[in-house]
N, C-alpha and C positions, 0 to 999 in steps of 0.2 A: 512454590508452584501450586500446592493444594489450594491456597487462598486465591490465586489467579484463576484456577479452574472453577472454584466456587463462584467467583465474581462473574465469570462468563455465563455460568448456568443461571445465576440470579438475573442477570441482565437479559438473558434470552426469554425470561418469563414475562418481562414488562411489555405491555401492549397499550396502545392509546385508546382503542375502542373496547366495548364491553363484550369480550369473547372469553368463554370458559377456557381455562388452561389445561384441564385434565385431558389425557389422551390414553387410549388403550395401548397395550404392548404391540398390537398388530399395526398401529398407526405410526410407530416409530420407524423411520427410514434408516436402512443401513448406510454407512458412509460411502460416498462415491470413491471408486478406484481411480487414482491419478498416477499415470506413468510419465516420468520425465525422461526424454531421450536427448542425447546430445554429447557435447564435449566437456572440456574442463570447467566451463562457466557454471552449468548446472551441477557439476560434480562438487563444486565448492573449492576448487584449487585456489590457493593463495589466501584463504581466510585464516584468521587466528583461532586458537582453541576456544571453543564455546560459541563461536559465531556460526550463523546458519546460512546455508545457500538458499537461493530463492525458491526451489521446489519445496523445501521444508517449511519456509515461511508461508508459502501459498497453501500448503496442506494444512498447516495449523489454523490459519485464518478461516478456512472453509471446512474444517473437520474432514478432510480427505484422507483416505488410506493410500499412502505414498509408496510407489516402487520407483526409486531413483536408479535408472539404468544408464545414466550418463557416465562417460569415462574420459579421462584426460587424454588429449591427443587425437581424438576421433575426428576424421574428416567425413565428408559425405560418402566416400567410397567405403571406408571401414564401417560406417554405420549401416550401410546397405548389407555388408557382410554379416554384421551383428544381427540384422533382422532376418537372417536365414536360420538362426538358432531356434529350434522348436520351443524351448523354454521362454525365450523372449517373445516369440509369436503368441504364445499362450497368454502371457501377461498383457500384451497389446490387445488381444482379443477380448480380454475381460475389463479393459479400461473404459471409464466413463469420460475421462478428460486426458488428453495427451498434449504435452508441450514439447516442441522440437526446437533445439538451439544448435544449429550447425551452419557451417560455411566459413566461419572465421579462420579455421585451420587451412581450409582450401585456399583462401586468399593469402594467408601467411606463407603457405608452401610455395605459391607462385612468386611472392615477394622474395623469399630466400633463394629460389632458383634464379630470379632476375639479378639479385645482388651478387650471387655466387658467380654467375657468368660474367658480370661486369668486373668483379674483383680479380678473377683468375685470368681474364683475357690477356693481360700483358705481364703475367708473372711467370717466373721459372717454375718448373714442376715442384721443386722443393719449397717454394714460397706459397704455393697454392693451398687453399683451405678446403676442407670437407664441409658439407652443408651443416652438419651438426655442430662443428667447431665454430663456423660463422654465426650460427644462431645463438650459441652460448655466449660468444664474445659481445654480440649486440645487446642481448638481454642483460648482461653484466655491465653495460655502459662503457665498453672499450672505446676510449676517446678517438683513437686514430681510425678505427673501423667505422665508428659512428660518423666522423667527419666525412669519410669517403661515401658512406651511404646517403648522407644528406645531400651530397653533391649530385648524386645520380637519381635520387628518388623522384624528381619531377618527370622523369622519363617512364616511370613504372606504369602509369595509367594507360599509356598507349603501347605497352610492350606486348610481345607475343606470349610472354609468360602469364600475364593477367588475363589475356583472352583465352588461353588454354584452360586456366583455372576456372573461369566463369562458365566456359562451355561444358566442362566436365561436371561442375557443380549443378548446372541446370539439368543435365541429363540424369544425374544421380538423384536430385530432388524429386523429379517426376517418378522415378522408381521407388524412392523411399515412401512417398505419400501413397503411391499405388499399392505398395506392400501393406501399409497400415490399413488402408481402406478395404483391401481384400480380406484381411484378418478381422476387421471390425468396421463394417460398412456404415454404421450409424454414429460412430464416434466423431466428436468435433476435435480437430487438430489445430493447435495454436502455435504458429511459427513466429519466434521472436526475431525482430530485425536486428542487424548488427549495429554496434555503436562505435564512435571514434574514441579510442582510449586515451588520446593525447590532446584533444581539443581543450579540456579544462586546464591541463598542465601548461599548455602553450599560453593560454590567456593569463594564467596565474603568474607565469614567469616572463610576461611581455616586457617588463622593465629591466630584466636581468641583462646587463650589457654583454655578458659572456655566453649566455645560453638562449636568450630570448629569440633571436633570429633562427637559430638551429631548431629549436622546438617548434616554432611556427612552420618551418619547412617540413618537419616530420608530420605535424598535424594535417597540413594541407595535402601532403602526399597520401596519407591514410584516408583523408576525406574523399578523395577521388575514388579510391578502391572500395571504400565502404558504400559510397553512393551507387556504384555499379552493382555491388553485391545485393544491396537492398532493392534495386530496380528488378533484379531477377526474382527476388523473394516476392515482391509486390505483384509483378505481372504474372508470375506463375500461379498465384493464388486465384486468379480469375478463372483459370482452366481447372486447377486441381481442387478448388473448393475448400481451401483451408482459410483460417482467420489469421491475419497478420497482426502481431502485437508490436506497437511502436515504441520499442525500447530506445531507439536512436534519439527521438525527440526528448524523452525523459532524461537521458544523460546530457543532452545539450543544454537543458534547462536546470541542471543540478545546482543546488545551492552550495555544495562543497564538492571536493574531488570524489568521484564515484569509483575511481580505479586505484590500483596500487602504484601506478607510475608516479614517480616523484623525483625531486632533486634533493639528494641526501647530503650533498656537500656543495660547496660553491660551484664546482665544475663536474660533480658526479651525478650522472643521470641513471635512474632506475626505470627501465622501459617495460616493467611487468604490466601487461595490458589487462590482467584479470580484475574483475570488480572487487572492491573492498566490501565490508559489511553494509555500508550505506548504499553502495551500488546495487547490491543484492536486494536491499529493501525497496529500491526504486523499481527493479524488475518485477518483484513480487507485487508491488502496488499497481503497476500498469497492467500486469496480467489479471489481477483481481478485478480491476475496472473493466477490462475487456470481457472477461468471462461473466462477470456479474454487473452489467451496466445498470445504473439507476433508471427507473422508469419515468422519472419526472422531467418534464420539458422546461420547468422554471427553476432548475437548480444547475447553475453553470459551474464548470470545474474551477473557474477562477474566483468563485464566491468564497468569502471567509468561512461560511458554514458548510461548504461542500463535504469535507471529511466527516463532520459531525452528522450530517444528514445520512451519509453512507453508513456510518456506524449505527445510528439509531434505526435505520430502515432494515439493515441486514442482521441486526441483533434483536429485531422484533420489538424495539422500543416505541417506534412511531410508524404510522402508515400515511399514505397520501390522502387527499381529500376528494379524489375522483378526477376523471378526465386527464390522467397522467400529470396531475399537479400536486405539488407539496405545499404550496403557499407559505414559503419561508418567512414572509413578512406578516402573515396572518396572526391574529392575537389568540392567546390561549385562555380558556375559561378556568376558573378555580376548580370546578367539578371534574374537568378533564384530568388535572394532575392528581386529584384525589383518587380517581378511578385507576390511574396508572399504579399508584402505590397499593391499592386494594388488589389489583390483578397480580402484582408482584408477590403478594402473600397467598396467592392461589384462591382468592375470593372466599375467605372463610365464612361459614354460616352466620347469619344474623337473625336472632330470634324475633326481634321487633324493631321496626324503624323508629329512630329517635324522634321524640316530639319536642325537642329543644328549639327547633327553628320553624318560623312561621311560613317560610317559603319552601319547605321540604315536606313531601307527602308520600305515602305508600304508593308504589307503582312507578315512581320516577326511576329512570334507568340508572341513576347515580345514587339512589336512596341507600342501598346497602353499603356502598362504598363510603359515603359520608358518615353513616352510623358507625361503621367499623373504625374509621379514622378518628372520630370524636371520642369514642369509648376507649381508644388506646392512646389518646393524648397526642396524636399525630397532627391534628388540625383543631382549630377553634372557630367559633362563629363571630359575628359582628355584635357590637354593643346593643344594637337595636333589636336583637332577637332573631335576626335572619342569618342565614349562612352565606348568602350572596351567590346563589346558584347561577345567576346570569352575569355575575361580575367577571371582569378580566382578572387574570392572575398577575399581580405586580411582582417586581423583582424581589422585593423584600419578603413578600408572602411566599414566594418560591423558596427563598433561602430558609425561611422558618419551617416550611413543610419538610424539606430535606434534612434540616438539622434535627427536627423532632423525630423523623423517621430513623435517622442514624442512631438516636438515643434508644428508640424502640428496638432496633436491631443490635444494640450494643456495639456499634461502630465507634471509632475514635471521634470524640467531640472536643478534644483539648486544643486543637490548633486555633490560632487567632491572629488577626492582622489589625494594623492601625488604620482606621478609616478617616481620621482627621486630616490626612495628607491630601484628600480630595476636596475640591471646593464645596461639594454638597454632602460631605461626610456627616455633617450635623443634621441632615435632613432624613436620615434613617430613623424610623420610629423607635422609641425606647424599647418596646417589646421585641423588636427585631434586631437590636444591635449585636447581641451575642451571636445570633444565627448568621447575620450578614458578615460579621467579622470572621466567623468560622468558614463560611462559604468562600469568602475572598481568599483566605489563607490557603484553602485547598484548591484554589484555581477554578472554582465552579463559576463564580461571577466576578468578572473583571470590569475595569472602567471602559466606558464608551468614549471614543475620540470625537470631540466636538470642537472643530477649529483648532486642533493641536493641543487641546486641554482634555484630560480624562475626567469623566464624571461617572459617579456610581448610578445615578438615575434610579434610586430605590423605589420610587412610586410609579415609574413607568410600567406599562403593560409588557408582559413577556411575549415575545414573538415565537413562532414555531421554530425558526432557525436558532434562536437563543435557547429554546427548550431542548432541541437536539444536542446543542453544544454542552449545556449544563448536565443533561443526563449522561452523556458520554464521559464527561469529566468525573461525575459522581461514581460511575462504575470503575473508572481507571484509577482515581485518586483516593477514593474513600472506601469502597467495598473491598479493594485488594489489600488494604493496609493490615 
């Protein structure tokens, strides 16, 4: 943990432009206060020991001071009651960021009322179930009761019970947000949308001859209810002025199951709707993206470098180029990377600018950085006596700079990879072979896909998107070791 904290602190120091890193104590901002309100989802119900709920993940990634006030079983009505507590109001009043996750239990309560009415309608008194008993049986995968529920679920979306639940939820949501805004008029409230907990499971078990059709029916029934609930959340935001966080779409696009719901045996279904650790990471991610949107209009969420650009930007590694542009395909100059490393060291004093290079002179904005880097063995110049101040940074030069810097910082340099498996592995310059092998082994520089074949492209210029990716991986894979 200490190494990970150190890595974060080191990476926070790295900036692309020539900005002094020193700051007075008065300039250091106190962490923002983050209050998480809601039900069992933000409380972390269903997670394994050591796993973290999304409020904790979000707080860690943004250095927030967290007050997690979420509780298992809370509905919009009970949350409204909770917000009458003076201690809770005081915490809400002091918050800079508030997330609100509520409504799922309102919908489930309507569902259980609906199923209970249907089940008990033609039963003798001694055969009838209490709501708590019905709920427990369903969540434990009681096959007979589940079969009954699947048969009547299509009627739920148009039932009186779902209408009553959504009406009550709408009224309570207005009061909840109003109470928060009264206590803290300037706070931004982020309301997470609800997800369908069974859509992934249904798709995953589509070919299961015993359960496929049943799980599809369950997922479709929940889809209708979730859509109605999310409509309330979305339309209410227009009047109540809160920000909707699209958790629903993130879960629909999940690469693996984001919930605890599973098929544990051939015919045994676990209907636990709570997110697993992966699901919580998705919620934290979409919240972070909503709270801290990238300012760049040329960085799409679907781009391979999107996560790296977010990391580099919000960790102070790289900035934009102006006009809300990042220019991910723009080329990086050698002196830019040298300046990054120099800034990382806090811009130590340089007595005299080196006279080793014919293209470097006193007063150049990068002169001190180049001098420091050369004197400490982090970089070298060209055989013709120049440093190449106007040259683009090649991929092999980037690898060599980071390898040399790792040695200077006494980071691990032992890792190595076989480059000969790539068609152009023999094109890596002899002076860069060790560094490139090390960089590849640590995941800093990987092959570029060209027509289905991976190439190292060691002499290609480094793009800004690649630079963001390499710097992120350097912090995550090298600094933290």
